[in-house]
N, C-alpha and C positions, 0 to 999 in steps of 0.2 A: 462645383465649388460648394464648400460647406456653408450652411445657413449662418447668417449673421445674428449673434445674440444681442439682446438689449444692451448689455454691458459694452460689447464691441461697437455697436451702433452709436452709443452715447459718446464713446471716445473718438470715433471717426467723425461724428458730426461736430464735436468740440474743436477738433483739429481743423476741420473744414471752415468753421466759423472764424477761427483765428486767421486762416489764410485768406478768406474772403475779405476780412477787414484790411489786410495788407493790400490786396488787389484793389479795393475801393480807393484807398489813399494814393495808389500808384496810377489809377485810371487817368487818362489824358482828355477824356471828353465826357460830357454829361450823359450821353447815350450809354457809354460804357459804365459809368457810375450807376446809372439807373438799373442796368442789367445785373450788375454785381449786387446792388442793394436789394433787388427783388429776391434773388436767391438767398441772400443773407437773412432777410426777414423770414422767409419760409424755414430756413434751417434753425433760426433762433426759436421760432414757434415750435418746431419739432423737438428741439433740445429741451425746451421748457416742459413739454408734455412728457418726455422721457424721465425728467427729474421727479415727476409725480409717481412714478412706478416704484413699488417697494423693492428694496435691495434683494429680498428673497426671490423675486421674480426676474432678476437680471439674467438668468440662464435661459430664459425662454427665447424663442425665435423672434427677431425684430420684424415689425410691420409698421408702415407709415401711419402716423396717428393724426397729425394736425391738418392734413389736406389729402387729396386723393393721390395715389401713387402716380397716376398718369400726369397730373399737373406738375408734380415735383420732377418727374423724369423729363418732361418737356422743357421746363425752366433750366434744368441742368444741361440738357442737350443744346439748348440755345446758347448758353454761356460757353460750352465747350466749342461749339462751332465758331462763335464770335472771337474766342480766345486766340484763334490763329492770326488775327489781324491786330491784336492788342499789344502794343509795346509795353513791357514792364520788366522788372528785374528777373533775371533767369531763375533765381531761387524761388521766387513767388510763382512764376509760371510753371516750373517743374512740380512744385508741391500741389498747386491747384489742379493740374492735369492728373497727377497720381491719385489724389483724394477723390476727385470727381469720377475717375475711372473705377476706383475701388467700390464706391457707393453705387454707381450705375451697374456694375457687374453683379453685385449682390442683389440689387433690386430686380434685374432682369431674370435672374435665376430663381427668384422666389416664386 
């Protein structure tokens, strides 16, 4: 799989944040809301760091900035695993699974 550029990562993380917001409001328990919120906070921090990078550098390969890649991967995997039992709208569930899979795939191939 081709490396994810900073520009592509910014777009992917923005889409993931929007989907996480939907998942948060659709969550039916506090535990679920906490799990979604935890990843949302990490992704917002990561997106804010990516915004600081010069546009001239957006063609470079993306690396996790705001936290360790291991921590981010673990939080994403926890949410993916828990998502199996979370009832929510099909559209949100499909988008969330696709975006998490895309980001996880790029991060594991890095």
